N, C-alpha and C positions, 0 to 999 in steps of 0.2 A: 504494499499500499504507499502511496506516494504521501509525504507529509503534507499537513495547511501551510501554506505558507501569505504570508501580509508583509508588502513593501512599506519600512516606514523610515521616518526620518528622526534622528535625538538632538536635542536643543542643548546644546553645551554651553554654560556660565561660568563665566571668570568673576570672581567676585575680588576686587582689590581690598587687600587687607595692613593695619596700619599695623605693622608689629616687625621685631626685629630681625626674625631669622625666615620669615616668608612674605614675600611682596604680593601674591595672590595666591587664588582657593579654586579649585576648579569641581564642577561638579555636573552628573547630566542632571538637567531640569525637567525634563518632560520627554517623552516620543508623538509621532503625528503620524496617522496612517497616510502614505503617500498613493497618489495615484501612476504615476508614472515611475517613482523608484529612480530616479536620475543621481548620480553615485555627485558628491561632491561636497564642499560645504560653501555657505554663504552668509557675509555678518547680517545679523540682524537688526542690533541694538549696539551703541557704542556710546556709553555715557560715566559719570561720575558712580554710579550702583554698580558698575560690571559692563561686559562685554556677552551677546550672546551668539552664539553660530548657531545655524540650522544644516546640519549635516545629513545627506539622505543618501539611499543607496542601501541600506540596510533591510534585514529582514527577519519577522519572527518565523520562526518554522517549529509545529506541533508535531512532535512524531509519539505516536503508540507506545514506544517503550518509556516514557517519561511521563504515563497518563499519573501516576500517583503524585509524582510534581507538580502537574496541573492541577489537581484535586485538592492539594493543600493549598493551594495559591486561591483555585475558585471558591475552597470552602472559608476563607480569612477575611473579617471582617470589611475590609480593604483590601482587595485584589491590588498587586504591583506588578508592573513589567521592571527587568533588570538588565541594568547597562553595566557592559564592560568595559572598561576604556583605558588608555596607558597614556604617559604623557610620550609627544616625541621629543627626539633626540637633538635635531635643529629647528630651531625657529623661523617660521614662514610667517609672513607679515599675511600672505591672501588663505593661511589655513590657521585655525586653532593650534595649541599647544596640546591639548589635550584630544586624543582623539577615540572615539569609540567603534571598538572591533567587532562586539557580540549583542545582541538583543534578545534575550528570551523571558520565557512568563512560566517558567517551572524553578519551583523552589530548591530541587534536589540539583540543577543545573547552576543554579547561582551559589548554592552552598557549596558545590565541589571549586568553583572559581574562587569564592571568598578561602576556604581549605588551602589552595595553592600559592595563596598571597595577591590575588588580584585585587585592582580596583573596580567594584562594584557597587553601584548605585541603585536604590529603588525609585522607583518615580510613579506617577497616577497613570491606570492604564485606561484606554481609551475604552469608552462603552463598545464600540463595534470589535472591538479586540475580545471584551469579557463578554459579549453573546456568543462570538465564534468558540470561547476558550470553555464557556460553558455546555456549548453545544458536544464539545469535541469529550469533556470528561466523561460526559452521560452517555456516548458511544464507545468509551474505550477504557473507561477505569473499572476494573473489577478489583474490589477487595480481597486481601489474601486472606485465605479462610483459616480462622482461627487453630490455633495446635494446641494439641490436649498436653499441659505440663506435667512431666514423669516427676515424681517425688522423690528423694532422694533417700533411697530404700537401706543406704548402708545404718543410717541413724533411726531410721524407721525401727530396724530389727531390735536395737538398743534400747532404745525405749519401750516396745513393746516386752523386752526380757525384764524390767525394772531396774536396770543399770544405768549409769550414767556415761557420758562420754566426753573423752577429752579429758583433759587437765584437772577439771574439777571433781576427779575420785577421793571415796573417803576411803580411809582406811582404818 
């Protein structure tokens, strides 16, 4: 089965800081559903509050193997999209220094990125993607069946004989 795919653009925000160690902070501010999915970044705003860039050419793909991660996101109070981004080595005036790489709606995938030490920001999910996420979860998510927990029979036998186990024995 082919994955469900949504072309999106990521809005990156540079916030100037009055700090001796850092002059700016970057964050993914939002995602927007795109019609054409054209790659590239365009400057939206450059003022005292910061700079905003719209970076297009990205896609959210939903795969049946990630259905549990989608379920966890869809069942959250406020579902989010997750943007993995990295700082570029060279500074280019035509591009933002912080560049998005991957956009996902899976909690599991975002957690794996964070475990690997990547920069991941959670942003609000557009309503059209949220509706498609809900439909995808209904079609593909099957909860794991509950497994019977085995008792620890070693200790159960000792208690049944009336003896104590471990270092707490009396003589």
